[in-house]
BADREN-509010 format. One line per field, with one value per atom (N, C-alpha, C): atom name; residue number from 1; chain; x negated, y negated, z. Coordinates in Angstrom, 3 decimals. Layout:
% residues N
atom: (CA / ...)
seq: (NUM / ...)
mol: (A / ...)
xx: (X / ...)
yy: (Y / ...)
zz: (Z / ...)
//
This chain:
% residues 60
atom: (N / CA / C / N / CA / C / N / CA / C / N / CA / C / N / CA / C / N / CA / C / N / CA / C / N / CA / C / N / CA / C / N / CA / C / N / CA / C / N / CA / C / N / CA / C / N / CA / C / N / CA / C / N / CA / C / N / CA / C / N / CA / C / N / CA / C / N / CA / C / N / CA / C / N / CA / C / N / CA / C / N / CA / C / N / CA / C / N / CA / C / N / CA / C / N / CA / C / N / CA / C / N / CA / C / N / CA / C / N / CA / C / N / CA / C / N / CA / C / N / CA / C / N / CA / C / N / CA / C / N / CA / C / N / CA / C / N / CA / C / N / CA / C / N / CA / C / N / CA / C / N / CA / C / N / CA / C / N / CA / C / N / CA / C / N / CA / C / N / CA / C / N / CA / C / N / CA / C / N / CA / C / N / CA / C / N / CA / C / N / CA / C / N / CA / C / N / CA / C / N / CA / C / N / CA / C / N / CA / C)
seq: (1 / 1 / 1 / 2 / 2 / 2 / 3 / 3 / 3 / 4 / 4 / 4 / 5 / 5 / 5 / 6 / 6 / 6 / 7 / 7 / 7 / 8 / 8 / 8 / 9 / 9 / 9 / 10 / 10 / 10 / 11 / 11 / 11 / 12 / 12 / 12 / 13 / 13 / 13 / 14 / 14 / 14 / 15 / 15 / 15 / 16 / 16 / 16 / 17 / 17 / 17 / 18 / 18 / 18 / 19 / 19 / 19 / 20 / 20 / 20 / 21 / 21 / 21 / 22 / 22 / 22 / 23 / 23 / 23 / 24 / 24 / 24 / 25 / 25 / 25 / 26 / 26 / 26 / 27 / 27 / 27 / 28 / 28 / 28 / 29 / 29 / 29 / 30 / 30 / 30 / 31 / 31 / 31 / 32 / 32 / 32 / 33 / 33 / 33 / 34 / 34 / 34 / 35 / 35 / 35 / 36 / 36 / 36 / 37 / 37 / 37 / 38 / 38 / 38 / 39 / 39 / 39 / 40 / 40 / 40 / 41 / 41 / 41 / 42 / 42 / 42 / 43 / 43 / 43 / 44 / 44 / 44 / 45 / 45 / 45 / 46 / 46 / 46 / 47 / 47 / 47 / 48 / 48 / 48 / 49 / 49 / 49 / 50 / 50 / 50 / 51 / 51 / 51 / 52 / 52 / 52 / 53 / 53 / 53 / 54 / 54 / 54 / 55 / 55 / 55 / 56 / 56 / 56 / 57 / 57 / 57 / 58 / 58 / 58 / 59 / 59 / 59 / 60 / 60 / 60)
mol: (A / A / A / A / A / A / A / A / A / A / A / A / A / A / A / A / A / A / A / A / A / A / A / A / A / A / A / A / A / A / A / A / A / A / A / A / A / A / A / A / A / A / A / A / A / A / A / A / A / A / A / A / A / A / A / A / A / A / A / A / A / A / A / A / A / A / A / A / A / A / A / A / A / A / A / A / A / A / A / A / A / A / A / A / A / A / A / A / A / A / A / A / A / A / A / A / A / A / A / A / A / A / A / A / A / A / A / A / A / A / A / A / A / A / A / A / A / A / A / A / A / A / A / A / A / A / A / A / A / A / A / A / A / A / A / A / A / A / A / A / A / A / A / A / A / A / A / A / A / A / A / A / A / A / A / A / A / A / A / A / A / A / A / A / A / A / A / A / A / A / A / A / A / A / A / A / A / A / A / A)
xx: (-1.104 / -0.079 / -0.793 / -0.441 / -1.372 / -0.859 / -1.840 / -1.582 / -0.800 / -0.100 / 0.790 / -0.015 / -0.726 / -1.421 / -2.516 / -2.607 / -3.630 / -4.978 / -5.444 / -7.054 / -7.287 / -6.390 / -6.341 / -6.215 / -5.600 / -5.413 / -6.812 / -7.313 / -8.449 / -9.615 / -9.659 / -10.720 / -10.193 / -8.991 / -8.632 / -8.890 / -8.557 / -8.690 / -10.217 / -11.228 / -12.309 / -13.068 / -12.680 / -13.535 / -13.081 / -11.896 / -11.207 / -12.155 / -12.261 / -13.098 / -14.532 / -15.082 / -16.548 / -16.511 / -15.922 / -16.085 / -15.403 / -14.326 / -13.708 / -13.399 / -13.352 / -12.860 / -13.880 / -14.206 / -14.826 / -14.486 / -13.168 / -12.402 / -11.039 / -10.421 / -9.083 / -7.990 / -8.181 / -7.434 / -7.524 / -8.703 / -8.803 / -8.150 / -8.238 / -7.885 / -6.220 / -5.412 / -4.175 / -3.683 / -4.272 / -4.008 / -4.355 / -5.359 / -5.558 / -4.476 / -4.258 / -3.363 / -1.743 / -1.413 / -0.168 / 0.352 / -0.104 / 0.268 / 0.981 / 2.175 / 2.401 / 1.997 / 2.142 / 1.759 / 1.965 / 3.659 / 3.975 / 3.196 / 3.155 / 2.882 / 1.452 / 0.544 / -0.985 / -0.833 / -0.047 / 0.111 / 0.255 / 1.268 / 1.373 / 0.282 / -0.339 / -1.735 / -2.671 / -2.952 / -3.787 / -3.585 / -2.140 / -1.568 / -1.676 / -1.551 / -1.612 / -3.140 / -4.212 / -5.327 / -5.861 / -5.430 / -5.662 / -5.207 / -4.240 / -3.588 / -4.406 / -5.291 / -6.238 / -7.656 / -7.802 / -8.875 / -9.892 / -9.405 / -10.229 / -9.770 / -10.681 / -10.332 / -11.186 / -10.629 / -11.387 / -12.784 / -13.874 / -14.729 / -15.071 / -15.125 / -15.110 / -16.699 / -17.705 / -19.070 / -19.402 / -18.691 / -19.102 / -18.008 / -16.918 / -16.020 / -15.268 / -15.173 / -14.668 / -13.986 / -13.080 / -12.609 / -13.744 / -13.933 / -15.007 / -14.434)
yy: (1.169 / 0.019 / -1.339 / -2.438 / -3.503 / -4.343 / -4.730 / -6.075 / -7.053 / -7.342 / -8.884 / -9.831 / -9.979 / -11.037 / -11.326 / -12.554 / -13.117 / -12.765 / -12.896 / -12.473 / -11.095 / -10.464 / -8.858 / -8.331 / -9.095 / -8.819 / -9.243 / -10.381 / -10.605 / -9.430 / -8.991 / -7.895 / -6.601 / -6.327 / -5.180 / -5.077 / -6.228 / -6.306 / -6.384 / -7.128 / -7.177 / -5.862 / -5.337 / -3.801 / -2.686 / -2.979 / -1.998 / -2.284 / -3.618 / -4.082 / -3.642 / -3.896 / -3.371 / -1.750 / -1.004 / 0.367 / 1.207 / 0.775 / 1.508 / 1.034 / -0.407 / -0.779 / -1.915 / -1.675 / -2.733 / -3.904 / -4.388 / -5.509 / -5.695 / -6.618 / -7.001 / -6.058 / -6.007 / -5.334 / -3.737 / -3.207 / -1.725 / -1.376 / -2.589 / -2.450 / -2.396 / -3.217 / -3.294 / -1.618 / -1.217 / 0.058 / 0.901 / 1.026 / 1.958 / 2.213 / 1.033 / 0.952 / 0.931 / 0.857 / 0.747 / -0.362 / -1.549 / -2.838 / -3.544 / -4.130 / -4.561 / -5.943 / -6.635 / -7.994 / -8.964 / -8.823 / -9.823 / -9.642 / -8.467 / -8.288 / -8.709 / -8.595 / -9.067 / -10.332 / -10.924 / -12.709 / -13.157 / -12.605 / -12.701 / -12.530 / -11.551 / -11.453 / -12.639 / -12.814 / -13.769 / -15.238 / -15.425 / -16.814 / -16.850 / -15.703 / -15.692 / -15.939 / -15.447 / -15.586 / -16.912 / -17.671 / -18.915 / -19.877 / -19.579 / -20.562 / -20.566 / -19.596 / -19.678 / -19.916 / -20.362 / -20.995 / -20.159 / -18.873 / -17.978 / -17.630 / -17.629 / -17.519 / -16.041 / -15.483 / -14.300 / -14.839 / -13.991 / -14.450 / -13.083 / -13.057 / -11.991 / -11.630 / -12.533 / -12.163 / -11.276 / -11.764 / -11.094 / -10.074 / -9.741 / -9.087 / -9.071 / -10.082 / -10.362 / -11.578 / -11.953 / -13.314 / -14.070 / -14.986 / -15.927 / -17.432)
zz: (0.169 / 0.005 / 0.065 / -0.747 / -1.017 / 0.282 / 0.833 / 2.063 / 1.654 / 2.543 / 2.228 / 2.669 / 3.842 / 4.539 / 3.337 / 3.030 / 1.839 / 2.234 / 3.574 / 3.864 / 3.664 / 4.180 / 4.025 / 2.769 / 1.952 / 0.498 / -0.079 / 0.029 / -0.451 / -0.095 / 0.955 / 1.300 / 0.674 / 0.563 / -0.065 / -1.597 / -2.372 / -3.774 / -3.917 / -3.171 / -3.431 / -3.325 / -2.273 / -2.010 / -3.120 / -3.690 / -4.645 / -5.729 / -6.322 / -7.514 / -7.306 / -6.228 / -5.892 / -6.179 / -5.448 / -5.320 / -6.516 / -7.150 / -8.036 / -9.505 / -9.640 / -10.852 / -11.438 / -12.792 / -13.410 / -14.001 / -13.747 / -14.208 / -13.363 / -13.306 / -12.639 / -13.587 / -14.711 / -15.796 / -15.330 / -15.066 / -14.478 / -13.458 / -12.576 / -11.052 / -11.271 / -12.052 / -12.398 / -12.870 / -13.912 / -14.450 / -13.432 / -12.828 / -11.665 / -10.518 / -10.042 / -9.012 / -9.437 / -10.712 / -11.344 / -11.002 / -11.026 / -10.609 / -12.150 / -11.959 / -13.291 / -13.409 / -14.556 / -14.919 / -13.892 / -13.448 / -12.552 / -11.396 / -10.663 / -9.465 / -9.446 / -10.397 / -10.469 / -10.537 / -11.238 / -11.337 / -9.854 / -9.043 / -7.751 / -6.860 / -7.128 / -5.950 / -6.654 / -7.526 / -8.163 / -7.505 / -7.620 / -7.131 / -5.301 / -4.937 / -3.598 / -3.224 / -3.862 / -3.598 / -3.880 / -4.809 / -5.273 / -4.367 / -3.743 / -2.660 / -1.689 / -1.106 / -0.026 / -0.422 / -1.822 / -2.402 / -2.911 / -3.552 / -4.080 / -5.729 / -6.704 / -8.009 / -8.384 / -9.485 / -9.765 / -10.963 / -10.533 / -11.445 / -12.088 / -13.582 / -14.181 / -14.069 / -14.073 / -14.220 / -12.854 / -11.656 / -10.543 / -10.173 / -10.841 / -10.472 / -9.207 / -8.886 / -7.378 / -7.245 / -6.219 / -5.935 / -5.118 / -5.649 / -4.895 / -4.565)
//
């Protein structure tokens, strides 16, 4: 289950990206997350000051 709390969500997503997925798209497919849910996750993390870095494959 994906955490609802933004800080826990950040930790969870970055850990998944680091350990299991080469990109945000791969994470979406691997966790069976639809585009709307992925957009919601990205927006939630942006709201706490983090953006996805393709180069680093994490939210920074």
